[in-house]
Residue, then its C-alpha position, 0 to 999 in steps of 0.5 A: m490487544t488492538y493491532q496497529f500497523k505502521t504504513d510509513v515504511f511503504e508510501g506517503p500521501l504524494d504516493l497515494l495521489l500519484f497512484l490515484i492519478k495513474e489508476q484513473k488515467m488523469d492528466i497530472n497537469d489538470i487534476p479534477i480536485s473533486t474526484i481526487t479528493r473523494q477517492y483520497l478520502s475513501y482510501l483513508a477510510i479503508l486505512q482507518e477501518l484496518n486500524l492502520d497507524l496513519a502518519g500525520e501527513y496523510l491527514v494534512m494532505a486530506a485537509e489541503l485537498t478539501r481546502i482546494k476543493s472549497r476554493e474552487l467552489l468560491p467565485f473567482k475574483e482577480a486581485e490587483d496585487a498578485g502577491e495578495d493572499e488574504a481574501g483567497y488571492g495569490e497563487d492557486p494552491k492547486d497549481a502548487l500541488m501540481r508542481r509538488l506532484l510533478e517534482y515528486r514523480r520525477y524523483k520517483e522515476a529517477a529512483f526507479e531508473l537507478r534501481r533498474r540499473e542496479f538490478e541489471r548490473g547485478q545480473i552481470y557475472c564473470r564467466q566461470g563456465e557454461a552459461v545458463v539461460n533462464d527463460d522466465p515465461e512470466g516476464p519481469l516482475m514489478d513490486v506492487t504498492l500499498f495502494d495496489l494491495l488496498t485496491a485488491y483488498q477492497k475488491i475481495l470485500n466487494q466479491k464477498s457476500f456477508k450474512k447479517d448475523y445478530e447472534v453474539k459470538i466471541t471469536t479470537l482472531s490472531v494476526s500471528d496465527r495468520i502469519k504462520y498460516i501464510m508461511e506454511i502455504l508458501n513453504v510448500s508452493e513457493s508462490m500463490t495469488f493474492e485472491s486465492l488466500f481469501t477463497a475459503i474466508n467468508t467473514r469480514q473480520e477474518i479478511i481484515v486479519l489475514f490482510l494485516a498478516i500480509l502487510e506484517l510479513m511484507r514489513l518483516r521482508l519475509i514475503r514480496v508481492q509482485q505482478t507482471s503488469y499493472s492489470d495482472p493478478l497480484r502474486i505473493y512470493k516467499n522471500a526467505d528460507k525456512k531458517t531465516q523465517d523462523e529467526i525473524l518470526q521468533n524475534h517478532l513474537e518476542s517483541e510482540g509479547a514484550e509490547e503486550t507486557k508493557h501495555a499490561f502495566 
């Protein structure tokens, strides 16, 4: 059965653009379209390699970036009527894209601020007894995005040296088995670094399956991936107790088995 993972629960195309702008420390008001288009398409290639179910808006944005890039290569000719759009006149699509990004960033920042206030309010309790101070040496943790994970995944691939083997081997790789493997580790250690999961793996196929298992566990809300700052290593944390894990995984396996049965007919 070909494994597909839906990314729409994580991010959208504007999130990817904002991520690339942040990662490359670009000015959102002056985006180098050629650079951002090349990087955007490289991320789409990673998503397709993983066989992730790409939402249509990702491809629409890719087409829009390509159109803007093509328009920049054409000689500019001012129109007598600013409202004309037939020969490439009218509003610059790059300006329209920048406005969308700025507006979307404002909404994201507002949503983040609301979540922060909700979290702070949740830390306030009526005093019932002696106060206990919890000093966290790691500092506050922040959730990572799908694109942070893809960057870490690509880094793992770049660090590995895969041997070219022309012998045909039949290897059964199961996402469900990798899910159980990850949860077994977390039930013992509570947390681990993202990179440590891939230390003993030396084939590209195994890396892909393990990464898909991480994404599936995030979708099931059984783990969370966080970091203390943008440059720090990603850490994977258990997000549910053993009983909850067993219930969710049992339902997951049953639904997966039903899906396989449906495809069999």
